[in-house]
C-alpha angles and dihedrals in degrees: 000000000000113000118228117255117235121223090255090053092051090053091051091053091053091053090050091053092050092047090052091052091050092050091050091050090048091053091048091049092050091050090049091048091051089050092051091047091051091049092050090049091052091049092048090051090050091050092049089052090050091049091051089050092050092046088052091051090050089051091050092050091047090052090049090050091050090049090050093049090048089050091051091047091049089049098049091041088059091056114100113252091244090059092049089046090054091048090051091052089053090053093055117056115235092240097036116130124202118228114234120247085054117246128208099234101112131281130099095328093057093044092052092053100055097087140330093263092053092045092053091051093043093051088051092054107083094187090072095061106048102103138058137161126206135194106201117226136173091285118037110155095100097048093044090053090049089049091051092051091047095049093043089069090064089072109191098351118114114257135228113220129180120183130175132181123190127194095298120110114245134218121245092276091056096042089056097040092131093058095033096052121353098054093057099070145049108248138222096174130016122182116175132175103179142135121276095257092057098044088052088067090067093077109121095356097103096064092102090052102048093101095045105034113117103159127036119174117168122176126175109220096186143353133063141246133066120306120213115242111256090230135041124249089243094052117113116231103183097170100037107136105157126034122178121172117180118173139027103331119165101248100145093090094046101124101170138024099180090132090059093069094106096050114125100177118040125174122167108177099191134072116276132182123265088243093057092043091055092045092051095047093046095050100037092070095154096053116129099178122034131171120177136170108213129190113247114238139178095207110081123174127197112325109252127214114254115182118187106177097173104036118124102170125035122178118179120179110196144100145206119051090331090084095057090040092058094040089055092047104045124086111183114154096177098055116141099169119033121177133172104179136166119269112238091235091055098057095149096040117104124200115251094221134123139195093261092060091053091047090053090051091050091053091045089052094053094258096308087254093176096051113120102157125050122176128175127178126215114323130195090239130029118267120232102242095188092057092049092049090051089053094044108045095165097060116132097172127035122178118178123165094197109029137137125232108179126181093272092052092047092050094048093047089049091055094042092241087130127020092018091163096046115130102158127043121178120178129170095189116094120264137171106275093212091054092050091051090047089054092051094046094049093044094051091046092051090049091056097042098086137012091206138035129045095320091058088070093063115104120220120238120258101176131024119177122174139158106231137209118258117279134186117258094257093046091048091052090052091050093048091048090050091048092051092049090051093049091049093049093044101040097186098058123088114198119195114184114180121201109193 
């Protein structure tokens, strides 16, 4: 007979059931945890095995690399020293200069630090040690001693030395850099940017380098007064290729430049007389780049004949009748860049030159068919731009301070009928801003019309700079808005309209 269960008994049975469920869940959780732990352990063991495999592969590759390096070393060590020496010379450019303090970016220093055998051969190759460059600072003894040691390895070869000093004051070593370093060696190239007092020490010190000097660039960074030329007018400079004089050099007594006949690059950044300018241009017949500042003068004698068969770039800074005098004198059929600009010291002097004189020069120079850049400073009368563009169809840049662009010229430039290769136009004379923008818009549209045919030969503008006639505030805003829209739609063109 089953006894009845009291309410308390029923409650005890419910707790027992719940406890059993909890215990069963706990057992299941422990079994699941053990399973996860076993799985993690297996994965860790697999990863360890993979790591060991990768480490083994790295070791194999490292051994292969070592074997390859050893093979290369064995190979280059078998090369005769003269072959290695030739290879080293090919690695260091003949005119390369090493910056002091020495860097680790290749060159003789790196070659000489590969191994003892290479260092021995490199130190015995004077061609690797001929050039250095220095930037003078407050303390210079250490770097000058390093430079001396470097250059001493070049033995009897001529050196290439470049030295610059900024605004900082130098110690005694730096202030006497000419005597402490430059004066010790025969030179192939000398580039100095130094104060007046230091450049003055050069006088008479280049005698041993006259037969070897190819590049001479002397720039005075500070100081005043005339500097004596580091060579005499009668000295022969058979290898001189580049001559740059910037500063107050005593050129007034220069009576002959016969020894300059081989110069290819000539830049004299100080005012010289018309007489000296003519003498230089007549005797430097092989020059390819020439920049001269010439005194403006009203007294012009008979126009000489100046023939420059090789010149590519000619920059003359002058004014007055000197401009027309030189334009009438020069014949240079291979010119690519031709500039007659105003010298800074002659701010109020205008060039007495006209369109007809330039046209005569163009005809005399066989049409100047290589000319791509034409720049003219302020002239006493406006130049006819259309005529010049008709005569110079290959121009890419035209800069005229006082030039005329009438409606006909603007229309023909827009269509590419003249100046089809023009990309840059810079004019200081005032023009109608709306007309200039119309020219640019039409030109750019014509460029994009066709990819073949005559219009395909028209170049798009990249720079347009004009002084513009006065406009009211509202009209100027409209012009600027139009200009901005044009620049945004034609991303490569920069339009600069100046309203003075």
